[in-house]
C-alpha positions as CSV (number, residue, x, y, z in Angstrom):
1,M,132.4,54.5,78.0
2,T,129.7,54.8,75.4
3,E,128.0,58.1,74.8
4,E,124.7,56.7,75.9
5,L,126.1,55.4,79.2
6,E,127.9,58.7,79.8
7,Q,124.7,60.7,79.2
8,L,122.7,58.4,81.5
9,L,125.2,58.7,84.3
10,K,125.1,62.5,83.8
11,N,121.4,62.6,83.9
12,L,121.2,60.5,87.0
13,R,123.9,62.7,88.6
14,L,126.2,59.7,89.2
15,K,129.3,61.7,88.7
16,R,131.6,59.6,90.9
17,I,130.6,56.4,89.0
18,A,131.4,58.1,85.7
19,E,134.8,59.0,87.0
20,F,135.7,55.5,88.2
21,L,133.9,53.4,85.5
22,E,136.7,53.1,83.0
23,E,139.3,52.4,85.6
24,E,137.2,49.8,87.4
25,T,136.1,48.2,84.1
26,Q,139.8,47.7,83.2
27,R,140.5,46.3,86.7
28,A,137.6,43.9,86.5
29,D,138.7,42.6,83.1
30,R,142.3,42.2,84.2
31,D,141.7,40.6,87.6
32,Q,138.4,38.8,86.7
33,I,136.6,40.6,89.5
34,P,133.1,39.1,90.2
35,Y,130.2,41.3,89.1
36,Q,129.0,42.0,92.6
37,E,132.4,43.3,93.7
38,F,132.7,45.3,90.5
39,L,129.3,47.0,91.2
40,L,130.3,47.6,94.8
41,R,133.5,49.3,93.8
42,L,131.5,51.7,91.6
43,V,128.6,52.4,94.0
44,R,130.8,52.9,97.2
45,P,132.5,56.2,96.1
46,Q,129.2,57.5,94.8
47,Y,127.5,56.7,98.2
48,H,130.3,58.5,100.1
49,A,130.1,61.5,97.8
50,K,126.4,61.7,98.5
51,Q,127.0,61.5,102.2
52,E,129.5,64.3,102.1
53,Q,127.2,66.5,100.1
54,A,124.4,65.8,102.6
55,L,126.7,66.7,105.5
56,E,127.7,70.0,103.8
57,W,124.1,70.8,103.3
58,R,123.3,70.2,107.0
59,I,126.3,72.2,108.1
60,K,125.3,75.1,105.8
61,N,121.7,75.1,107.1
62,A,122.9,74.8,110.7
63,R,124.6,78.2,110.3
64,L,127.6,77.3,112.5
65,P,129.7,80.3,113.4
66,E,132.8,78.2,113.1
67,R,133.6,74.5,112.8
68,W,134.8,73.9,116.3
69,T,135.5,70.3,117.2
70,L,135.9,68.6,120.5
71,E,139.3,67.3,119.4
72,T,140.6,70.9,119.3
73,F,138.9,72.2,122.4
74,P,141.6,73.2,125.0
75,F,140.5,70.9,127.8
76,K,143.9,71.3,129.5
77,T,143.6,75.0,129.6
78,Q,139.9,75.1,130.6
79,T,140.1,73.3,133.9
80,G,136.4,74.2,134.6
81,V,135.2,71.7,132.1
82,N,134.7,68.0,132.9
83,R,136.3,66.4,129.9
84,R,134.7,63.0,130.6
85,Q,131.2,64.6,130.9
86,I,131.6,66.3,127.6
87,K,132.9,63.2,125.9
88,T,129.8,61.3,127.2
89,L,127.5,64.0,125.9
90,A,129.3,63.7,122.5
91,E,127.9,60.2,122.2
92,L,124.6,62.1,121.5
93,D,122.3,60.0,123.6
94,F,120.7,63.2,124.8
95,I,119.4,63.8,121.3
96,T,117.9,60.3,121.0
97,K,116.3,60.8,124.4
98,S,115.1,64.3,123.6
99,E,117.0,65.7,126.6
100,N,118.2,69.3,127.0
101,L,121.6,70.7,127.8
102,V,122.3,74.0,129.5
103,F,125.8,75.4,129.7
104,I,126.1,78.0,132.4
105,G,129.2,80.2,132.9
106,P,130.8,83.6,132.5
107,T,131.8,85.0,129.1
108,G,134.9,83.5,127.5
109,V,135.0,80.1,129.2
110,G,134.2,78.1,126.0
111,K,130.5,77.6,126.2
112,T,129.9,78.5,122.5
113,G,132.8,76.4,121.4
114,L,131.5,73.3,123.2
115,A,128.0,73.9,122.0
116,S,129.1,74.3,118.4
117,S,131.3,71.2,118.6
118,L,128.4,69.1,119.9
119,L,126.2,70.4,117.1
120,L,128.8,69.6,114.5
121,R,129.1,66.1,115.9
122,A,125.3,65.7,115.6
123,L,125.4,66.9,112.0
124,Q,128.1,64.5,111.2
125,N,125.9,61.7,112.6
126,G,122.9,62.6,110.3
127,Y,120.9,64.8,112.7
128,R,119.5,68.2,111.6
129,G,120.3,71.2,113.7
130,R,120.7,74.9,113.9
131,F,122.9,77.3,115.8
132,I,121.4,80.7,116.6
133,R,122.3,83.5,119.0
134,A,119.6,84.3,121.4
135,Q,119.3,87.9,120.3
136,D,119.0,86.9,116.7
137,L,116.3,84.3,117.6
138,F,114.2,86.9,119.4
139,D,114.7,89.3,116.5
140,E,113.4,86.7,114.1
141,M,110.5,86.0,116.4
142,Y,109.6,89.7,116.5
143,A,110.0,90.1,112.7
144,S,107.7,87.1,112.2
145,L,104.9,89.0,113.9
146,A,105.0,91.7,111.2
147,D,104.4,89.3,108.3
148,R,102.4,86.8,110.3
149,S,105.0,84.0,109.8
150,S,105.3,83.1,113.5
151,A,103.6,79.7,113.0
152,K,106.0,78.9,110.1
153,L,109.0,79.9,112.1
154,L,107.9,77.8,115.0
155,R,107.4,74.7,112.8
156,Q,110.8,75.1,111.3
157,L,112.5,75.4,114.7
158,A,110.4,72.8,116.4
159,K,111.3,70.0,114.1
160,L,115.1,70.3,114.3
161,D,116.8,67.4,116.1
162,L,119.1,69.8,118.0
163,L,118.6,73.6,118.4
164,V,121.5,75.5,119.9
165,I,120.5,78.9,121.4
166,D,123.7,80.8,122.3
167,E,124.2,83.6,124.7
168,M,120.9,83.6,126.5
169,G,121.3,86.6,128.8
170,Y,119.9,90.0,129.7
171,L,118.0,91.1,126.6
172,N,115.4,93.8,126.0
173,L,112.4,91.7,125.1
174,R,108.8,92.5,124.3
175,P,106.0,90.3,125.7
176,E,105.2,89.1,122.2
177,Q,108.8,87.7,121.8
178,T,108.7,85.9,125.1
179,N,105.3,84.4,124.3
180,I,106.7,82.9,121.0
181,F,109.7,81.6,122.8
182,F,107.6,79.9,125.4
183,K,105.6,78.3,122.6
184,L,108.8,77.1,120.9
185,M,110.1,75.4,124.1
186,E,106.7,73.9,124.7
187,E,106.7,72.4,121.2
188,R,110.2,71.0,121.7
189,Y,109.5,69.6,125.2
190,N,110.0,65.8,125.2
191,R,110.2,65.8,121.4
192,R,113.5,67.4,120.5
193,A,116.8,68.3,122.2
194,T,117.7,71.9,122.9
195,L,121.1,73.3,124.0
196,I,121.3,76.7,125.6
197,T,124.4,78.6,126.7
198,T,124.0,81.4,129.2
199,N,125.8,83.4,131.8
200,L,122.8,83.5,134.1
201,E,121.6,81.1,136.8
202,Y,118.1,79.7,136.4
203,D,116.7,82.0,139.1
204,E,117.8,85.1,137.1
205,W,115.8,84.2,133.9
206,H,112.6,85.9,135.0
207,E,114.5,89.2,135.1
208,F,114.7,89.4,131.3
209,L,111.9,87.0,130.2
210,G,109.4,88.6,132.6
211,N,106.2,86.9,133.8
212,R,107.5,84.8,136.7
213,S,104.8,82.2,136.5
214,M,105.4,81.6,132.8
215,V,109.2,81.4,133.4
216,E,108.7,78.9,136.1
217,A,106.6,76.8,133.7
218,L,109.3,77.1,131.1
219,L,112.1,76.1,133.5
220,S,110.0,73.2,134.7
221,R,109.9,71.8,131.1
222,L,113.5,72.7,130.3
223,R,115.0,71.2,133.4
224,H,112.8,68.1,133.6
225,R,115.1,66.1,131.4
226,C,118.2,68.2,131.3
227,H,122.0,68.1,131.8
228,T,123.2,71.3,133.4
229,V,126.9,71.9,132.9
230,R,128.4,74.7,135.0
231,I,131.8,76.0,133.7
232,D,133.7,77.8,136.4
233,G,137.1,78.2,134.9
234,P,139.5,80.7,133.4
235,S,138.6,82.8,130.4
236,L,140.0,81.5,127.1
237,R,140.1,85.0,125.7
238,Q,143.3,86.2,127.3
239,P,144.9,89.3,125.6
240,Q,147.8,88.5,123.4
241,G,151.0,90.5,124.1
């Protein structure tokens, strides 16, 4: 490889092409490989490297607590989960259709694991998403009031292809926090998919969100195009020993 070519590949950040160039050039000379095939053999690993980098960037920004996968979820142990239903959801049609998912069940039954697994599957398929615990979300919303960044926060969250809100439950909320949450869900309605995990039935939401009429409006939007998955099975957090 000439110094000029090496520098050009470096400047263009084509690291994988630089790594394979000498080997593929020798192969092309030896086997008389056509020019198009030679070029393809150089470009393909560079493309795959870029895809891997983009995926790692999406995963980092999604803030997944762990990289749970559907392949490792204990479906045999968790008899309260319909495996076929989850596999169907993993085809991600609910994202393309801007539909919502709500996982309802007691603590420890695997709601967070399933939600994270679906988010990871979405990220692997090129979608942008974020995982956030409900308490952290409402804390961010309250903090945004102090520096007047609420509009910016809403824009960031509203444009995500899939937003996972984990552990929606009894929280001590101020009216300002619930107002921003209502605005967020209104912005995402019919535009983006939202996945919520909770241990509360829908008729209990007004007890922590307040303002029954606003909660009814929220649930009307949330449940309009929604898959509700109720998990009534054993806890996966059994004590060891």
